[in-house]
N, C-alpha and C positions, 0 to 999 in steps of 0.2 A: 557430442562433447563440445562442439563450438557453441551450440545454443546455451549449454550450461555456463560456459565461460562469459558469454554476452550477458546473461542474466546476473551472474555474480558480479561483473563489472558494473552493471546498472545498479545493483543493490549496494555496492560499495560507494558509488557516487551519491546515492540517495541517503545513505547513512552519513556520509561525510557532510552533506548539506544540512541534515538534521542536527549533527553535532555542532555545526557552526551557527545554527539559527536558534535552537532550543537550549535555554539555560538549564543545566542539569544533565546534560548528555555530553560526555567528553571521553577522549581516549588519550593514552600516554604515548604510544608510538604508532607509526604507520602499520607496522606488523600487527599491532594489537587491533587496529581497525579492520585489516584484512582477515584476521582470524575471527573477529566477532561477526563479520558478514558471512563467513563461511559457516559459523555455528548457527547464525540466524537463518541461513538457507536450509541447513539440515533440519532445524526445528520446524520450519515452515513445511518442509516436505514430509516429516515423519509425525510430529506431535500435533500440528495444526489441524490436520484432518480428524484426528481422534477428538480433539476439543470441539470442533465444529459439530461432529456427530453427537457427542455427549450433550452439547448445549443447543441442539436443534429446536426444541420447544421455545427456548428463550429467544433464539434467533428469529423464529417465526413471529413471536409476540412483538419484538422490537423492530420488526421489518429489516433485519439484517444489520442494524446498528450495533449489536453486541459483538460483531466481527472486529470493531474497533477496540473493544476491551480485550479480545483474544490476541490481537496483534500487539497491544500494549503489554500484556502479560508475557508474551514471547520476547519482546524487546527488553522488558524488565529483567527476565531470567538471563538473557545474554549480557546484561549490564552487571551481573555479579562476577564477571571475569576479572582477572587481575589488571588487565590493560585497557579494558573498556568499561566505562561506568555510567550507570543511569541512576540518578540520585533519588528519584521518587516515582510513584506510579503515574502522577500527573505529567511529569516530564516524559515518561514512556508513552503516555496516551498522545500528547502533542507531537512527539517524535514519531510515532507510528502514523499519524495523519500526514506529517510532512513526507515521510518515506514513501507512503502510499501515493501521494500526489506526484512526487518527483519520479517514482518508478513508472507511473501511468504515462507521464509526459515523455520520458526517455524510451519507454517501450513503444510508444506510438511513433516517435520520431525515427527510431531504428527498425521498426516493424519486427520486434522481438516479442515473443510470447503471443498471447491471444487478445491483448488489450487493443482497442481501436477507438479512435475518436474521429467522427465524421461531421463536417459542417457543410450543409447544403444551402445554397443561396439561389433563389429563383425569383421570378417576377411576383410582385404582390397581386392579389386578386383585384379585378377591375372594381371601381366604385359602383355602388348600387347592388352588387352581387353580394348577398350575405354569406355565400360560401357554404351554406348548410345543405345537407342532403334533401333531395326531392323525393318524396314518397307518393306514388299514385296508388290509390286503392280502388 
């Protein structure tokens, strides 16, 4: 239950950021924003897996980029609510990219979910060593 609430708060913040950045996404009240993120979470949990399964060949051909279209469709559907509005598909597409990036960053910072970003810094290879593999035959 705590993990669900953390993810819901992160999604709410991400949608709030998208609403402030992307022209064409707006909400009337704070309660409308909260309700929209709850509906978006439910659609992501129930409808998104079905859409991913149905569009699997297209996902393979586009190397997963079609997931952006699926996310945009879900956001556009949520935008048909009375208190949360998404004006066009292009606003939904840009909004879904913003929501994905903000969610990734917040999930990484809070260690919520399965998203992780790691940065490794090490010594550079010494000069003169091409760093390639050595194969003895």
